[in-house]
N, C-alpha and C positions, 0 to 999 in steps of 0.2 A: 663768319660772314653769317646775319642771324635772319634778314630778309631781304630780299630781292623787293624793291622799288620799283613797281609797272602796272600798268592799267586791272589787271587782275588785282590786287589787291593793293590799289588804293584809302579802304577804309581802312584797312586793320595800317597801315604806314600813317594815315592820320592819326588815327585814336593811338599811335604810339608814340609819337612826335610832338604832337601838338603844346607848345608851352612857353616860358616870357625869353625867348633867348633875348643875351644881349651881348651875341658879339656872332660875327661870323667872316671867319676864315677860309678863304680860297687859293690856292695855286691858280697860275695865268695859264701857262701854255698845256692846251690839251685839257682842262679845267675848264678856266674862265672865258677863254677863247678859243671856238671853233677851228676844225685843220685850216683855214685860213688864216688863222691870226686874229681873227675877226669880233668884234664885242658884239653880242645878235644879239637885236632891239629888249626882245623880254627878258635878257640876262642882264641887261643896264636899267632897265625899268623898272623889275622885282629885288634889285639893288638897293639903287634909289627909294626905292617904297619901307625898305626895312631901315635904310638911316632916316626916315623922314620918325618912324616908330620912337628914336632915339638908340637903334641896334649898332654898336661900334665895325665898321669892317675893315678887315684886313686883309693886304694882297700878299700872298707867301708865294716866292717865288725864290728860284736859281740863277733868277736876274738880276744885275744891278740898278740902283741903284733910279741911274737912266730910263730901264727900259721900264721897271713898274712904276716914277714918276708918269711917263704917255701913258696907261692904260689910268692909273689917278684923276687924269686930266679927259680924257674920253668919258668916263664915271663921271664925270660932273660931281663928285662929293670927298670930303677927307676922308684918305684913307691910315690906317697904318699899312706899315710898307715891313715888311721882313725877305729883306736882298742879300742877297747872297748866299741860299743855299740855310737861312737862318743865322747866318755869323756878323750880320750888320743891321741892326733892327731903328726901326727910324717912329718917333711918333712925334708927328710933324715936322719940326725942323731940328729938334732932336734928336741924336742917337741914344735909345736905352739900355742897348744889349751890344757888346763887339767881342768878338772873338777874333784870334792869329794863328798861325801857323809858321813855328821860327822859320826862318829865314837859309838856313842851312838845309832843311825839308825838303824847302821849292827847291834848291839847286840839285841835291838829290833827284826827286823822283823828273826835272828836268832832262839832265844828264842821259840816267840809267835806265827812266820811260820816254819821257818824247822825244828827246833828239834823236836816240838809239833807233824809233821808228818812224823818226823823219817829221815828225809833225811838230808844230805848234803848241805850246805852254800857251794859256790863258790866265792870266794872271787879276786877281781884283784884289782892292785893299782901298774900304771904304768905300768913296765914290767914283773913283779909278778903274781903269781897266789899260791892262800891257802886255800884250803879244810879245813873243820871241819871232814871229815871219805871222807874216799873211798867206790864208786860203782858200779855197770855196766857204769852207764851213765859217771864219772869219767876213770873208763881207758877205752871205747870206744873214749872219745873225746883223751888222753894221747896216744892213738895210732897214734890218724889223727893229730897231731899235734907235737909228737915225744917232748913232755913236761911234766917233771913228779910237779905235785906242792906239795907245802909244808903243810904238816898236824902242826894245831894251833888252840889254845885255842880261842876264839872268844873274854872270859872274856881279857888276859896275852893282845890280841892285841888291843884293843879296851883302855887301857890302854895306853899300851905306845904309841899307834898313838895319844891318845889328847895331852900328854905331849911333841909330838914334832912336834903337830898342825898337824898331818897327817889324811889322811882316803881312802877310797878303792875310785876308780870311778865306780866301779860299784857290784852288788851281781846280782848271777844265780841260780836259784830253779831248778835241773832236776827233771822229774818223769812223769810218765805217763799221758797221757793228760787231762781225767777225773782230776788227782787228781792238775795235771796245772790250771784246767781249776776255781778248787775249792777254788785253794789256789789263784788264782789274784781276782774273789769275792769278801773274808774274806778280803783280802786288800784293797782292793779298798773301800768298807764298813768302812775299818780303818780309811781312807782318812788322810794318811799322807802327809803334808804339803809342803816337802820334796824330794819330788822321783815323779816318771814316771815310767808307766813299760808298758814292752813289749812283746809280746811274737816273734822270732826268731826262732824258729820252734813250734808244738802243745806240743812239752818236754820241751820245753825250756822259763822259764819267767825270764826275764833282768829289772834285779830295778836298777834306775839309778836319778842321781839328778837332779831338778824336771828346766826340760826349754829346758836339754840336751840333742839333738839328731843325728843321722846324718846327718840331712839338716843342721843346725844351726854348724857344723863343716865343711861342704861344704863352707859356708856363713864363715867362718875364715879363710879355705884356698883358696877363691875366694880374699878377703878382702889382704891377705897376697900377694898373687902373680900378686894381680891389675885383675884380669880375671872380667868379669861382667858375674854374675849368668845367663843370657840370650842364653851364650854364652860356656852351659857346658851341656852334653847329663847324664841322670845316668838312670843306667839299679837296681832291685830291684825283689823280690817275694814277702817278706811274709810284718807283721805286722812295725817290725823295720823299714822297707826300707819305711814307708811310707811319713815322713818328707823327707826323697831325694830323692822320688821322685815328693814332690811337691814345692820342692825347686830348681832345675833342671831346666834352660829353654827347655832342654827336657827331659821329667819323663816317660821310656819306662819297661814295664809290662811284665815278662816274660811269658809264655805260661802257666805254672806250676803255677804260684803265688795268693793266695787268692784271690777273686771278693773284697773284699776293697779297695785292692792296686789296682787292674785292673779299678776300674771306678773312681780312683784317676788318673790313666798313662794318658797321651796322647795320647799316640802305644800302642799295647799288641804283642811281637815278639815271635818268635816261644819258646817252652821251653828250656829250659835249657838241657835236654839231645840230643837237636836238633840243638846246635851251638843256640840258639835264641840272642846272643852278637853279634856274626861276621855275621847275616843273617841280621839283624839291622844296623847296621853302614855300611855295602856294601851298603845302601840306605839312609843313611842321611848323608855322609861325601862326602863331594869338592872331589873326583881326582885329 
């Protein structure tokens, strides 16, 4: 971390970052939204003002597309959507990047990790969400994104996807933090060659194809639009956002971010509950 972006050194932050950025990329939960899942008016207005200047806005989330669509609608501006932890990227209605896991990998993770711990497996494939059962974590997610998943058999789905040469973009296991830590340690020791993992919250372990991150998604977007990575700003708060922060020209950690992300960031703004994105954009964007 190069600087803390605080009231004490606003001038220094302003001098360091004031330039003509062409793309702003923001994580959603814990970053764009406050702890009550609200989009604060100051944040909404700051992104609308940026869009009026011709700056592209990208939303980068572990959420499925339906959950990201809700935020785009509330912002009221067209957004590029990095969904499913960077494994499914939409530019308008067009998918410009997609990566998948093997169906057999999904089966292994379900039987040896989720089912063994008496937990549902969340399965994301393009715009769809499937689960092996419904618990209180899934019910809460349904309330947040207004989308109900289909309950499926992993065996049957894996057989079907093997025939169709398809696979899930992302898997997720939700549980109490201690259980998540234990599962992550066990899966790390298991050393599957085709997956990566990261926590988007202390209760969510996300599993996705090897080498695919929000950072690779940002690179794909910049390649498609012809925008240099140096002309991008990114905001994040948790482990899943670290590659995004490292890839962007200016990586900004929220004040509520985990320590590991703050150490990787160029600056640290105020927290998500204090409209940290709006606070930073006031100083990092040209007038």
